C-alpha positions as CSV (number, residue, x, y, z in Angstrom):
1,X,87.2,201.1,48.2
2,X,91.0,200.9,47.8
3,X,92.6,203.6,46.0
4,X,92.5,203.0,42.2
5,X,95.6,204.7,41.6
6,X,98.8,202.6,42.0
7,X,102.5,203.1,40.9
8,X,103.3,201.0,37.9
9,X,107.0,202.2,36.9
10,X,109.8,204.6,37.4
11,X,112.7,205.3,35.1
12,X,115.0,208.3,35.5
13,X,112.8,211.4,36.5
14,X,109.3,210.0,35.2
15,X,106.8,208.2,37.3
16,X,104.0,206.3,35.7
17,X,100.6,205.9,37.7
18,X,98.1,203.2,36.7
19,X,94.4,203.1,37.5
20,X,93.3,199.7,37.8
21,X,89.7,199.8,39.2
22,X,86.8,202.0,38.6
23,X,85.2,204.7,40.7
24,X,81.5,204.6,41.3
25,X,81.1,208.5,42.2
26,X,81.2,209.9,38.7
27,X,80.8,207.3,36.1
28,X,84.2,205.4,36.6
29,X,87.7,206.4,35.6
30,X,89.1,204.3,32.8
31,X,92.1,202.0,33.3
32,X,95.4,203.8,33.2
33,X,98.4,201.7,31.3
34,X,101.7,202.4,29.8
35,X,101.4,203.5,26.3
36,X,104.0,204.2,23.5
37,X,104.4,207.7,24.5
38,X,106.4,206.9,27.4
39,X,109.0,204.6,25.5
40,X,109.3,207.6,23.1
41,X,110.6,209.9,25.8
42,X,113.0,207.2,26.9
43,X,114.1,206.8,23.5
44,X,114.8,210.5,23.1
45,X,116.9,210.4,26.4
46,X,119.1,207.6,24.8
47,X,119.5,209.7,21.4
48,X,120.3,213.0,23.1
49,X,123.2,211.5,25.3
50,X,124.6,214.0,27.8
51,X,121.8,216.5,26.9
52,X,118.6,215.4,28.9
53,X,115.4,216.2,27.2
54,X,113.2,218.8,29.2
55,X,110.2,218.6,26.7
56,X,109.3,216.4,23.8
57,X,106.9,216.6,21.0
58,X,106.4,213.7,18.4
59,X,105.3,213.8,14.6
60,X,105.2,210.6,13.2
61,X,108.8,209.3,13.7
62,X,110.4,212.5,14.2
63,X,111.0,213.9,17.7
64,X,111.4,217.7,18.6
65,X,113.2,218.0,22.0
66,X,114.1,220.9,24.2
67,X,117.4,220.0,26.1
68,X,117.7,221.1,29.7
69,X,120.9,222.9,29.2
70,X,120.7,224.5,25.9
71,X,118.7,227.4,23.9
72,X,117.9,224.9,21.1
73,X,115.7,222.2,19.6
74,X,117.0,218.9,18.9
75,X,115.3,217.2,15.7
76,X,115.5,213.5,16.6
77,X,115.2,210.7,13.9
78,X,113.7,208.2,16.1
79,X,114.1,205.3,13.6
80,X,117.5,206.2,12.8
81,X,118.4,206.8,16.5
82,X,120.3,210.1,16.0
83,X,120.0,213.6,16.2
84,X,119.4,215.1,12.9
85,X,119.5,218.7,13.6
86,X,120.1,221.3,16.0
87,X,117.9,224.4,15.7
88,X,118.8,227.5,17.9
89,X,115.8,229.2,19.4
90,X,115.3,232.0,22.1
91,X,116.5,232.1,25.7
92,X,115.3,229.5,28.2
93,X,112.8,227.3,26.1
94,X,110.1,226.1,28.1
95,X,107.2,224.6,26.0
96,X,107.0,222.8,22.5
97,X,104.3,221.6,20.3
98,X,104.0,220.4,16.9
99,X,101.0,221.2,14.6
100,X,98.9,218.3,13.6
101,X,99.7,218.6,10.0
102,X,103.5,218.4,10.9
103,X,104.3,221.6,9.1
104,X,105.5,223.8,12.2
105,X,106.8,223.3,15.5
106,X,106.2,226.2,18.1
107,X,108.5,226.7,21.0
108,X,107.9,229.2,24.0
109,X,111.1,231.0,25.2
110,X,110.5,232.2,28.6
111,X,113.3,234.6,29.3
112,X,113.6,236.2,25.9
113,X,109.7,236.7,25.8
114,X,109.2,235.2,22.6
115,X,107.8,232.2,20.5
116,X,110.1,230.5,17.8
117,X,108.3,229.2,14.8
118,X,110.1,226.4,13.0
119,X,109.2,225.3,9.6
120,X,109.9,221.6,9.9
121,X,110.7,221.0,6.2
122,X,113.3,223.6,6.2
123,X,114.6,222.7,9.6
124,X,114.8,226.4,10.9
125,X,113.2,229.3,12.7
126,X,111.2,231.2,10.1
127,X,109.4,233.5,12.4
128,X,109.8,235.0,15.9
129,X,106.9,236.3,17.7
130,X,107.6,238.9,20.4
131,X,104.7,238.2,22.9
132,X,106.5,239.5,26.1
133,X,105.5,238.4,29.8
134,X,107.5,235.1,30.0
135,X,105.8,232.7,27.5
136,X,105.7,229.3,29.1
137,X,103.3,226.4,28.4
138,X,101.8,225.8,25.1
139,X,98.9,223.7,23.7
140,X,97.2,223.4,20.3
141,X,93.5,223.1,19.6
142,X,92.7,219.5,18.3
143,X,92.5,220.9,14.6
144,X,95.6,222.7,15.1
145,X,94.0,226.1,14.1
146,X,94.8,227.8,17.3
147,X,97.6,227.9,19.8
148,X,97.2,228.7,23.5
149,X,100.3,230.0,25.2
150,X,100.7,230.8,29.0
151,X,102.4,234.0,30.0
152,X,103.8,233.2,33.6
153,X,104.8,236.9,34.2
154,X,101.6,238.1,32.7
155,X,98.7,236.3,34.3
156,X,97.3,235.5,31.0
157,X,97.0,233.3,28.0
158,X,97.8,234.3,24.3
159,X,95.5,232.7,21.6
160,X,97.4,232.7,18.1
161,X,95.7,231.7,14.9
162,X,97.5,229.1,12.9
163,X,99.2,229.1,10.5
164,X,98.9,232.8,10.3
165,X,100.3,233.3,14.0
166,X,98.4,236.2,14.6
167,X,97.2,237.0,18.3
168,X,93.4,236.9,18.3
169,X,92.9,237.1,22.0
170,X,94.5,237.4,25.4
171,X,92.6,235.8,28.3
172,X,93.2,236.8,31.9
173,X,93.7,233.9,34.1
174,X,95.1,233.2,37.6
175,X,98.6,234.3,39.0
176,X,101.6,232.8,37.4
177,X,100.0,230.4,34.6
178,X,102.5,227.6,33.8
179,X,100.6,225.2,31.8
180,X,97.6,224.9,29.5
181,X,95.7,222.1,28.0
182,X,92.5,221.9,25.8
183,X,89.6,219.5,25.9
184,X,89.3,216.9,22.9
185,X,86.2,218.8,21.7
186,X,88.2,222.1,21.7
187,X,85.5,223.9,23.7
188,X,87.6,224.7,26.9
189,X,91.1,225.5,28.0
190,X,92.4,224.4,31.5
191,X,95.2,226.7,32.8
192,X,97.4,225.7,35.8
193,X,98.2,228.8,37.8
194,X,101.3,228.3,39.8
195,X,101.2,231.2,42.3
196,X,97.4,231.3,42.9
197,X,97.0,227.6,43.5
198,X,94.1,227.0,41.0
199,X,93.2,226.0,37.6
200,X,91.3,228.6,35.4
201,X,89.0,227.2,32.9
202,X,87.9,229.3,29.9
203,X,85.6,228.7,27.0
204,X,87.4,229.1,23.4
205,X,84.8,230.6,21.5
206,X,84.0,233.8,23.4
207,X,87.4,233.5,25.5
208,X,85.5,233.8,28.8
209,X,86.5,232.2,32.1
210,X,83.8,229.9,33.5
211,X,85.6,228.4,36.4
212,X,88.5,228.8,39.0
213,X,89.2,225.5,40.5
214,X,91.3,225.3,43.7
215,X,93.8,222.6,43.6
216,X,97.1,221.9,45.5
217,X,100.1,224.1,46.0
218,X,102.2,225.5,43.1
219,X,100.5,223.6,40.2
220,X,102.9,223.5,37.3
221,X,101.3,221.0,34.6
222,X,97.8,219.9,33.5
223,X,96.6,217.4,31.0
224,X,93.3,216.1,29.9
225,X,92.0,212.4,29.6
226,X,91.4,211.3,25.9
227,X,87.8,211.3,26.7
228,X,87.8,214.6,28.1
229,X,86.2,213.7,31.3
230,X,89.2,214.1,33.7
231,X,91.7,216.9,34.0
232,X,95.1,216.0,35.9
233,X,97.3,218.7,37.6
234,X,100.7,218.5,38.7
235,X,100.7,220.1,42.3
236,X,104.5,220.7,42.8
237,X,104.2,222.1,46.1
238,X,101.9,219.6,47.4
239,X,103.7,216.5,46.3
240,X,100.3,215.3,44.7
241,X,98.1,215.1,41.5
242,X,94.7,216.8,41.5
243,X,92.0,214.8,39.6
244,X,89.3,217.2,38.3
245,X,86.0,216.1,37.1
246,X,85.7,218.1,34.1
247,X,81.8,218.2,34.1
248,X,81.7,219.2,37.7
249,X,84.5,221.5,37.3
250,X,85.9,220.3,40.8
251,X,88.6,218.1,42.4
252,X,87.4,214.8,43.1
253,X,90.5,212.9,44.1
254,X,94.0,213.8,45.2
255,X,96.9,211.3,44.5
256,X,99.8,211.7,46.9
257,X,103.3,211.2,45.4
258,X,106.7,210.8,47.0
259,X,108.1,213.4,44.9
260,X,107.5,217.0,43.5
261,X,105.8,216.9,40.2
262,X,106.3,219.6,37.7
263,X,104.5,218.0,34.7
264,X,102.0,215.6,33.7
265,X,101.2,213.9,30.6
266,X,98.5,211.4,29.2
267,X,99.1,208.7,26.9
268,X,96.2,206.9,25.2
269,X,96.1,203.2,25.3
270,X,93.2,201.6,23.4
271,X,89.9,203.0,23.2
272,X,89.1,203.6,27.0
273,X,92.7,203.5,28.8
274,X,95.3,205.7,29.4
275,X,98.5,206.2,31.4
276,X,99.7,209.2,33.3
277,X,103.4,210.0,33.1
278,X,104.5,212.4,36.0
279,X,107.8,214.3,36.1
C-alpha cells in the first residue's frame, strides 16, 4: 500500500501533511486536509509584520501570539487586521493557551521560570506563578479546569487548577519534557521528552504514568487527533513525525520529512478529517 501521507502545501516555515487513504492495520486513519487554523497563523504573520509569531492561540476572532524576538504577547484583532495590544510577560516565553471560556491566557516563560496569567478582559498580567525548572509547553484539559505545564529543566509536569491557578500535582516524566497534549476525553496526557527520546503517557485522575513510548530523536512537539485515536510527535532530531496508536500506546508509522520539525498541531476539518501543520 502506498504511503497514506503526502505533502499538501508549504508556506513560510510551516508544512501541511495530508492523509489521503486509509490504513487497514488499526481501523484506518482519517483524511487530513487544510483547516481554518492554518490560515489564522498566516493571518497572524501578516498582522505582526517584522515580529514573526512563534506561538499562537485563538479565542473567537482574537489571537494571542508570542513573537520570536520579544518577551511579550501580542493581542491580535483578526477581523480588524491589527495589533490591539502588546502585553509584557516573563523572559523567553515558550507556550501559550487560552481557557475555553476566553477569560484567561496562560504563558509559560522558560528563562524566568514562571507562568504569566493574563486576564483577557483587562489586557494585562494579573498574576505570575513562580514554578521554576524552565516551564515550556502547556495544554489545557478539554473542560478548561486544569492546565498541564512541562518543566524542561525539571523532568516533570505541573498540574494547575483553573481558575484558582494552584498546583495540585507534579508528575515525573522523561528527560527534558518539551510539549504536552491531552486526549479529547481528558483522561490522559502525552508528554514529548526531548532528551530521553520518548513520550510519557500519564492518566490525569491519579497522575500515574502508564506508558513510556520510544519515538524518534529529540521530540519537541506532540498533538492528538480530534477523535483521540492518534498522537503525532515532532521528532526534531530525526526529521520525522512519529504516529502513535493511542489505544496500543506504540508507534505505528514514521513519516519522513525534509526538515527538522519542532512543533506539530492538528486542525479539525469536518467530522472525520484533520490536517497536520508541522513547523
